[in-house]
N, C-alpha and C positions, 0 to 999 in steps of 0.2 A: 503494499499499499504505497511505502514511503517514498518508493521508486516512482509511481504514479504522481503523487502529490509535486514530487522533484521537479519532475518531464513536463509536467503543465506550467508548474509557476514560471519555471525557466523561463520557458517557452513564450508564455504567455509576457512578461518582461520584456525579452530581444523584442518581439513583436510589436510590444505598446512603443518601446523606444527608440528604436529605429525606422519607426514609419517617418518621422516627419522628415528626417535627413534623408531618405529613400525618397519621397514625394519632391523634396528640392530638386533633388539631382535631377529625376526623370522631369519635372519643369525645367531645368537647365538646357538638358538636351534635347527638349520638345520630344518625348515619348510619350504622346498623348492618344488618348483614344480615337480612331476613327470611325464615323458613327454612318450606317447604313441609309444609302440616299431613304431606301422606300420602306423605312422605321416609322415605328410611332412619330409624329410630330413634336413632342414634348422632349422626344431624346435628341435633336440638334441642339439642347443649353449643355448637352455630356461632352459635346467635342472636347477635344483635347483636354481632358481629363487625365492625368497620369495613370497606366495601364503598368502590367505585368507585377502587379504588389503580390501577385502569389510566392516573388522570390522570398519574401520577408515570410511569409508563412512556411514556407520549405527551410529556410533561414533558422528561423526559430526552433521548429520542429527536431532538425539535426542539432541543434545543439541541445537542448531539451533532452533528447534522447539519449544521446554518448555521456552528457555532463549527469544524469541520473546515475548510470553505468559506475560514473567515475566517481561519483559520489558517494555508493554505497559499496565502490569495491567490488563490482559484479562483472563479467563478459558478457556483451551483447550475443545475443542466442539467434541462431540459424536463423528461425523465423522470424524476428523482428530485423534482420537485415535486409531478407530477402525482400518483407514488403515495403522495408524504405527505400529496396534499388528500384521496386517498382513505383514509388509516390516520386521519387527525385528523377527517373529513367522519363518518365510519360510529363513531368516538367520541364526537362528537357526540350521534349518534344512539341511541348507550347509554349515554350520559351522562342524556339525558332520561328513557331507561327508566329508571336508577336511581333518578332523584332522584324520579319517581312513586311508584314502591314505597316508599321511605323516606317521603315528605309523607303519602302514603298508607294505611302501616304495613300495606301488602299485600307477596305475593310476585310478583304479576303488574305490570308494569309500565306502558307504553306498550298501546295497544289494538293487537291484529295488522296493523291496517288500516293505523295509522296510522307503526306502525314501519316496515311494508313502503313508505310513502310515502315517508318519510325514507331509507331504505337505497337505494330507485331516483332519488331525485333526485341523493344523491352519486354513486350509482354509472352513472350516465347521464353525467353529466357528467363522470366517468374515461373512460369508454369514448367517448366523443366526442372527448377533450382525446385521447386516445394515436394518433388517427388523423390527429391536425391537426401541425403543428411540422416539415416536415422540415428535414433539416441540408443542408450543403451538398453530400453524398453522396445527397440523397435520403430515406436514412431517415428515417422515422417513429418516434415512442417504442414504437409497436405497429404491425402488420401486420393488416390485416381476413384472417386465413387462421388457420387452426386449425393448434395446433404441439403437437408432442411434447416430440422432442430440440433441433428448429429447425421452421420453417415447412413446410408441406406442404398441395398440392391448391391449389383455384381459390380464389380471395379471395373472400369474403362481400361483398351489398350493406351500406352502413352501419348500414342498420336490423336488419339478421340480427346483423351482429356485435354492435353493443349489446346486444340480446335476448341473447345468448350470453354476452359478458361481465357483462352483468347475472345471468345466472342463478348464473354461478359465484361473483360476489362476495356473492350472498344466500346457496347454499349454504354458501361455507365460513365468512362471519361466525358464521352460525347454527350452522355443525359446533362453530366452536372455543367457541364461547355452551355446547354442549351437554355437550363436555369440561369444561367448566370445574364440576366436580362434587366434586371431592376436593382436599384441600390442596394447589397444586403440582403435578397432574396438566396442564394447559392450558399452563401457562406452560413446564415445564421440554418438553412435547411442540414446543412454536412454537421454542423455545432451538434446538433440533435442527433443524430447518424453515429458521428463519435461518442455521445454519451453511452447509447447502447451497447456500442463495443468495451466500451471499459469496462459497462460493466457485467456483459457478458463474458471480457477475457478474466475477470478477477470473480465471476463463481464458476468458472469452469477449473482455475486455480484450486479451489477451495473443494471441489466433487471431482478432483483429477482422478485417474485409474493409475496413478504414480503415487500418490497416496493410501489407498484402499481401492479395491476391487470391489466392483459391485453392479445390478444389473443397469443402473443410472449412469455410473461414472462416465466420465469423457476422456476419450485416448486423444487430447490434444498435446501436441510436445510442446509448445511453450508458451502456456495462456496469460500465465504473468508479462510477459515482454512485449504480445501482443496488448494488452492494456496498457503498457505504458507507452508503446508506439501511439497508439489512438488518445492518448494523456499528451504525449508530446504536440501531436498536429491538432490537437483538441485548444490548447494553450495559444498556440500561434494562429488558430483563426479567431479566437474572440480578441488577441490585439489586434487581427486585422480590422473585425467587422465596428471597432472602436471608429476606424477611419471610412471605412464602407457603408455606415450608415448613410440611411436617407439625409443630405444630400451627401452624394460621396464623394469624399477628396480623393482617392484613387479606388481602381477596379483591379481585380484580381488577374484577370487576364487568363486568355489558355495555358500561360504557364501554371494560373492557381485550378482553373476548373479540371484540367486533365488530369494534375495529378491527385488533386483530392478525389476524384472518380477511380482512379487506379488505386488509391489506397482504400477507399472504403472495400472495393473488389477483393483486395488482397486481405483483405483482414475477414471479409466472409470466407474467402476460402481457405486459408491457414485456422479459424475457428469452426471451421465445418460446419457452416450454417450460407451455404451460396444460395439456396432458393428463399430462406429467410428476408436474404437481404431485397427481395423483391415487397416485402411490406418496410423493413427500414430505412428503405431508401424509397419508397412510394412516392414521394413529392417528384422526384427525381424520373420515376415510371411513368406517372401520369403526364408531366408535361412533355416527355418523348413521345408518348402515345397520341398525344393530341397534334403532334408535327405529323405522324404516320398517318393518323385519320385526315388530315388537310389533306396531302399528297395523294393519298390514293381514292379520298371522295373527288378529287379537282380532275384527277387522270379518268377516271371511271365515268364520271358524269359532267365534267364541265363547273362545279359547283362547290363553292367552300361550305366547311361547318360552321368555322370558326370565323371570325373578321380578319383575327391575323394568327398563325402561330408562330412560334411557341404558343401555349395558354395565356400567361401571363399579359403576353400584348394583346389577347380578345378582350379579355378585362377592361386594360386600359382605355382601348377604342371606345368600350361600352360607356365611359368617362368615370371608372372609378380612378381614384387618387392612388398613388405610386403605394405610397404606405400603409392603407390599405390592403392595397393586394399582398405585397407582404407581409404583414401580420398576420391575415386570414391564411397564406399558404403554409408561413413560420406553425400557426395551430393547427393546419391540417396534419404537415407532417409529425408535429408535435404525437398527434392524435394516434399516427401511424407508427411510429416508435413504440410510443407504448403500447399498445399491441403486440407489437414485435416482441417488446420486452416481457409482457404476460404469456405470449404463446412460449416462450422458451423456458421459461418459470415452470408452468403448469404441464409440460411434457415429462421436465425433471421430477416433479413431485409425487412420492412412492403411490403407490395405486391401494 
């Protein structure tokens, strides 16, 4: 528990204290947001707002995570390092995307093929890595099985598991990216998801099969360190939200959204809660579905279901204030996270 608090606290401090300097540097070099011409009219005022703030979330999380191990004199675990690799790697892909947008002064960065290639390289490295490195009990960071509240079904072949993991990683990193359209929306929703994984990791530690064997124990390799990773990123996100709250002084950019989406999937895979992610990350799923519905409807019928997709922009065009949309979407995400944690706990309860 001490490691969780140290990681979250240090990451929060790094994020809070470094953000003003980062904002000034981004302003100086004119690293500002390029707004889409076809976006909501109210977004024109966001033009030039510093972006790539996800760098600070990543920096704070790295310092918080490794400093917590240094303070407690413990070694980082394989599970923790692999999830951090996915987090930082996806952030690097997002950074390239943001940099190209800024350098070329356009709202589109990396071409879709190049972006997918970067996500694939990082995702495959993570997916292969989590099936290796068994500990003394034979537990690897993840198992090649599907999981909801724990593993179920027959093991998948390595290639099939890699494809499945890559589907989740690319899907959720882009889902967080789609959600990052209003000030504070994606950051707040991510914070709520990370709270869930801090609780899940801590609970799996206390009910670990390493401590005692029982029908309801969890064969998770490094549950405590996964909670520390979640807490480190959580602290960085809270510090970032201080400056990203409406009206935002800085945006996370693809640097932050791709990194956070990858991180959430990494935690889901290593805590053996892959399909539970559809509930814990439910807001991201709903917003992504709105885009899919809009595209499908327009291609099939020539008509749009929403005034604009993603979903948050539909409500903007209906006249809802930005802060109203953000807070109501946070409430929806909070309810979904509560349901996810409740399902996780109820499954464990002795019958």
